[in-house]
C-alpha positions as semicolon CSV with decimal commas, in nm:
position;residue;x (nm);y (nm);z (nm)
1;M;1,788;1,063;1,975
2;M;1,712;0,803;1,708
3;T;1,723;0,961;1,358
4;K;1,502;0,880;1,007
5;S;1,752;0,817;0,776
6;R;1,784;0,423;0,838
7;M;1,417;0,365;0,898
8;E;1,347;0,572;0,549
9;A;1,671;0,347;0,367
10;F;1,545;0,058;0,481
11;S;1,192;0,109;0,394
12;D;1,279;0,194;0,040
13;G;1,481;-0,119;0,018
14;V;1,188;-0,332;0,111
15;L;0,987;-0,198;-0,094
16;A;1,196;-0,224;-0,381
17;I;1,242;-0,551;-0,262
18;I;0,891;-0,639;-0,288
19;I;0,832;-0,508;-0,652
20;T;1,124;-0,710;-0,782
21;I;0,934;-1,023;-0,640
22;M;0,624;-0,946;-0,802
23;V;0,744;-0,884;-1,159
24;L;0,997;-1,230;-1,130
25;E;0,646;-1,396;-1,104
26;L;0,586;-1,336;-1,451
27;R;0,724;-1,559;-1,617
28;V;0,801;-1,534;-2,017
29;P;0,564;-1,728;-2,222
30;E;0,717;-2,053;-2,412
31;G;0,562;-1,969;-2,766
32;H;0,641;-1,658;-2,943
33;E;0,302;-1,523;-3,059
34;W;0,070;-1,281;-2,907
35;G;-0,183;-1,514;-2,776
36;E;0,055;-1,625;-2,547
37;I;0,096;-1,323;-2,403
38;A;-0,273;-1,231;-2,425
39;Q;-0,365;-1,544;-2,159
40;L;-0,115;-1,383;-1,921
41;W;-0,350;-1,116;-1,901
42;P;-0,475;-1,195;-1,521
43;K;-0,128;-1,217;-1,382
44;V;-0,029;-0,868;-1,570
45;A;-0,336;-0,738;-1,425
46;A;-0,270;-0,857;-1,061
47;Y;0,093;-0,728;-1,121
48;V;-0,033;-0,367;-1,243
49;I;-0,232;-0,338;-0,982
50;S;-0,032;-0,456;-0,688
51;F;0,278;-0,235;-0,827
52;I;0,051;0,102;-0,799
53;Y;-0,031;-0,014;-0,460
54;V;0,303;-0,033;-0,333
55;G;0,442;0,252;-0,516
56;I;0,137;0,460;-0,334
57;Y;0,285;0,358;-0,012
58;W;0,627;0,428;-0,115
59;N;0,508;0,769;-0,232
60;N;0,298;0,845;0,091
61;H;0,561;0,729;0,313
62;H;0,833;0,921;0,140
63;H;0,599;1,235;0,184
64;L;0,539;1,110;0,587
65;M;0,900;1,095;0,675
66;H;0,950;1,484;0,525
67;T;0,705;1,563;0,892
68;V;0,917;1,314;1,117
69;R;1,170;1,480;1,333
70;R;1,142;1,237;1,607
71;V;1,197;0,837;1,606
72;T;1,137;0,615;1,869
73;G;1,128;0,232;1,920
74;A;0,742;0,184;1,927
75;V;0,798;0,417;1,560
76;L;1,029;0,167;1,390
77;W;0,808;-0,125;1,543
78;A;0,524;0,024;1,339
79;N;0,709;0,078;1,030
80;L;0,789;-0,298;1,048
81;H;0,457;-0,354;1,071
82;L;0,376;-0,192;0,784
83;L;0,642;-0,343;0,591
84;F;0,512;-0,699;0,724
85;W;0,183;-0,641;0,524
86;L;0,297;-0,476;0,250
87;S;0,551;-0,798;0,193
88;L;0,250;-1,018;0,152
89;F;0,152;-0,803;-0,131
90;P;0,344;-1,031;-0,410
91;F;0,203;-1,363;-0,249
92;V;-0,205;-1,284;-0,276
93;S;-0,116;-1,086;-0,613
94;G;0,046;-1,399;-0,767
95;W;-0,234;-1,629;-0,611
96;A;-0,529;-1,406;-0,738
97;G;-0,329;-1,372;-1,093
98;E;-0,303;-1,739;-1,123
99;T;-0,590;-1,822;-1,046
100;H;-0,775;-1,570;-1,255
101;F;-0,901;-1,379;-0,955
102;A;-1,104;-1,627;-0,795
103;R;-1,289;-1,553;-0,461
104;E;-1,084;-1,688;-0,219
105;P;-0,784;-1,510;-0,360
106;M;-0,926;-1,163;-0,392
107;T;-1,070;-1,207;-0,053
108;A;-0,696;-1,278;0,057
109;Y;-0,633;-0,978;-0,146
110;G;-0,840;-0,744;0,046
111;V;-0,764;-0,883;0,390
112;V;-0,371;-0,783;0,317
113;A;-0,474;-0,379;0,124
114;I;-0,715;-0,333;0,473
115;M;-0,459;-0,502;0,737
116;A;-0,173;-0,282;0,483
117;G;-0,404;0,053;0,561
118;A;-0,458;0,004;0,920
119;A;-0,065;-0,084;0,978
120;Y;-0,010;0,260;0,770
121;T;-0,245;0,467;1,009
122;I;-0,093;0,297;1,308
123;L;0,256;0,445;1,179
124;V;0,079;0,807;1,104
125;R;-0,061;0,762;1,515
126;T;0,289;0,614;1,635
127;I;0,432;0,886;1,437
128;I;0,263;1,155;1,584
129;A;0,263;1,012;1,989
130;A;0,677;1,006;1,947
131;G;0,674;1,385;2,039
132;E;0,578;1,743;2,001
133;Q;0,870;1,711;1,733
134;N;0,634;1,546;1,485
135;H;0,377;1,832;1,480
136;L;0,394;1,867;1,121
137;L;0,213;1,524;1,095
138;A;-0,046;1,578;1,393
139;D;-0,160;1,911;1,170
140;A;-0,197;1,745;0,896
141;V;-0,377;1,410;0,960
142;G;-0,735;1,592;1,041
143;T;-1,021;1,396;0,955
144;D;-0,889;1,151;0,733
145;M;-1,139;1,148;0,494
146;K;-0,960;0,947;0,241
147;G;-0,844;0,713;0,492
148;N;-1,175;0,621;0,573
149;L;-1,315;0,579;0,202
150;S;-1,039;0,320;0,176
151;L;-1,144;0,135;0,470
152;A;-1,495;0,097;0,315
153;G;-1,367;0,036;-0,053
154;Y;-1,152;-0,245;0,148
155;V;-1,402;-0,368;0,357
156;I;-1,623;-0,432;0,010
157;A;-1,315;-0,572;-0,142
158;I;-1,346;-0,832;0,126
159;V;-1,647;-0,931;0,143
160;A;-1,784;-0,916;-0,242
161;P;-1,617;-1,218;-0,352
162;L;-1,779;-1,442;-0,062
163;L;-2,110;-1,352;-0,257
164;G;-2,080;-1,503;-0,555
165;G;-2,163;-1,397;-0,892
166;W;-2,016;-1,090;-0,944
167;G;-1,878;-1,061;-0,630
168;V;-1,515;-1,089;-0,736
169;W;-1,517;-0,838;-1,020
170;V;-1,709;-0,573;-0,713
171;S;-1,390;-0,665;-0,539
172;G;-1,134;-0,537;-0,815
173;A;-1,343;-0,254;-0,856
174;A;-1,339;-0,183;-0,499
175;L;-0,948;-0,215;-0,525
176;V;-0,891;0,010;-0,813
177;A;-1,081;0,288;-0,723
178;V;-0,902;0,313;-0,399
179;A;-0,572;0,278;-0,556
180;L;-0,715;0,568;-0,801
181;M;-0,806;0,791;-0,494
182;W;-0,446;0,761;-0,361
183;L;-0,232;0,780;-0,680
184;I;-0,202;1,188;-0,595
185;P;-0,001;1,197;-0,297
186;D;-0,144;1,265;0,048
187;R;-0,194;1,669;-0,015
188;R;-0,256;1,756;0,323
189;I;0,066;1,704;0,394
190;E;0,231;1,878;0,125
191;R;0,008;2,186;0,226
192;V;0,164;2,180;0,596
193;L;0,496;2,141;0,460
194;E;0,490;2,452;0,213
195;H;0,427;2,652;0,554
196;G;0,707;2,510;0,723
197;A;0,936;2,175;0,639
198;P;1,121;2,013;0,871
199;E;1,481;2,010;0,879
200;G;1,649;1,675;0,733
């Protein structure tokens, strides 16, 4: 039977690299005045929200792994699928910040965000389908209200910029709202673990 240790270690490494790539996109200003830093606010803002998003996925992935007792090839591929979409955050983050949150980059950011969310859901479902050994996760998932609200937020983030006007700011607000909703790790999993965490 496959173990989760290599998948977890690989995922941690990839997420660390993603964050490193994002911070390297922040160029040091040529001057020494505070105004030089102020001009970088779009890039810094894009970095901060993307850092939070990647951090949320790392945190919830960590909680998710505590429920896993059996890993299959399908689980490994589902995990790689999630990492693929997360690896695009540095690209859309840099594009959005460089263009001062223009319409197309914000739509692209929303697409990457919704695909990452969908990939996480696929990973959860694939783990549950891997066998009865992963029953703790099945017990924890429930109706997934936060997941459904996140989906709605991502749809707004994708569509709003296309409407023009204040659309890009509505998109940004939707992305921030989803991030704030997920700052607290998945309590469904924590509650289930309190009543019987798996070994390993």
